[in-house]
C-alpha positions as CSV (number, residue, x, y, z in Angstrom):
1,M,-13.2,6.3,-17.3
2,S,-14.3,6.7,-13.7
3,D,-11.8,6.8,-10.8
4,L,-13.0,3.4,-9.5
5,N,-11.5,1.7,-12.6
6,T,-8.1,3.4,-12.6
7,Q,-6.4,1.0,-10.2
8,P,-8.4,-2.3,-10.3
9,N,-5.5,-4.4,-9.2
10,N,-4.4,-2.2,-6.3
11,P,-5.6,-3.8,-3.1
12,L,-5.3,-0.5,-1.3
13,H,-7.3,1.5,-3.9
14,G,-10.1,3.4,-2.2
15,I,-8.8,2.7,1.4
16,K,-7.8,5.9,3.3
17,L,-4.7,6.0,5.4
18,V,-6.8,6.7,8.5
19,E,-8.8,3.5,7.9
20,I,-5.6,1.5,7.7
21,L,-4.4,3.0,11.0
22,E,-7.7,2.4,12.7
23,H,-7.7,-1.2,11.6
24,L,-4.1,-1.7,12.8
25,T,-4.7,-0.1,16.2
26,E,-7.8,-2.3,16.7
27,R,-5.7,-5.4,16.0
28,Y,-2.4,-4.4,17.7
29,T,-1.3,-2.2,20.6
30,W,1.0,0.7,19.8
31,E,3.9,-1.3,21.3
32,E,3.2,-4.2,19.0
33,L,3.1,-1.8,16.0
34,A,6.4,-0.2,17.1
35,S,8.0,-3.6,17.3
36,K,6.7,-4.5,13.9
37,I,7.6,-1.2,12.3
38,N,10.4,0.8,14.0
39,I,9.1,4.3,13.6
40,N,8.9,7.0,16.3
41,C,5.3,7.9,15.6
42,F,4.4,4.4,17.0
43,K,6.9,4.7,19.9
44,S,6.7,8.2,21.3
45,N,3.3,9.5,22.4
46,P,1.5,7.6,19.6
47,S,-1.8,8.7,18.3
48,I,-3.7,8.3,15.0
49,K,-3.4,12.0,14.4
50,S,0.4,12.2,14.8
51,S,0.9,8.9,12.9
52,L,-1.2,10.3,10.0
53,K,0.9,13.4,9.9
54,F,4.2,11.5,9.8
55,L,3.1,8.8,7.4
56,R,1.7,11.3,4.9
57,R,5.2,12.9,4.7
58,T,7.2,9.7,4.8
59,P,6.6,7.4,1.8
60,W,8.9,4.6,3.0
61,A,7.2,4.4,6.4
62,R,3.7,4.5,4.8
63,E,4.7,1.6,2.5
64,K,5.6,-0.5,5.5
65,V,2.4,0.3,7.3
66,E,0.4,-0.5,4.1
67,R,2.2,-3.8,3.8
68,L,1.4,-4.7,7.5
69,Y,-2.2,-3.8,6.8
70,L,-2.4,-6.1,3.8
71,K,-0.8,-8.9,5.8
72,S,-3.2,-8.4,8.7
73,R,-6.2,-8.5,6.4
74,N,-5.1,-11.8,4.9
75,K,-4.9,-13.6,8.2
């Protein structure tokens, strides 16, 4: 069975965290992201690189970012 078929119902399957952040930062300012998700990596000297580092180590925050991404894709 190939990797592509392992999570057919997961809407985030195959989407990298960096792609999620790039989409969100094109759609929202860092200030808007910080107001939607209250995490320091969006408030204090925000960047894609620092956010990736934080989100990779912080599952609860990553989950919130992924949820916002899915909501923003459905609009």
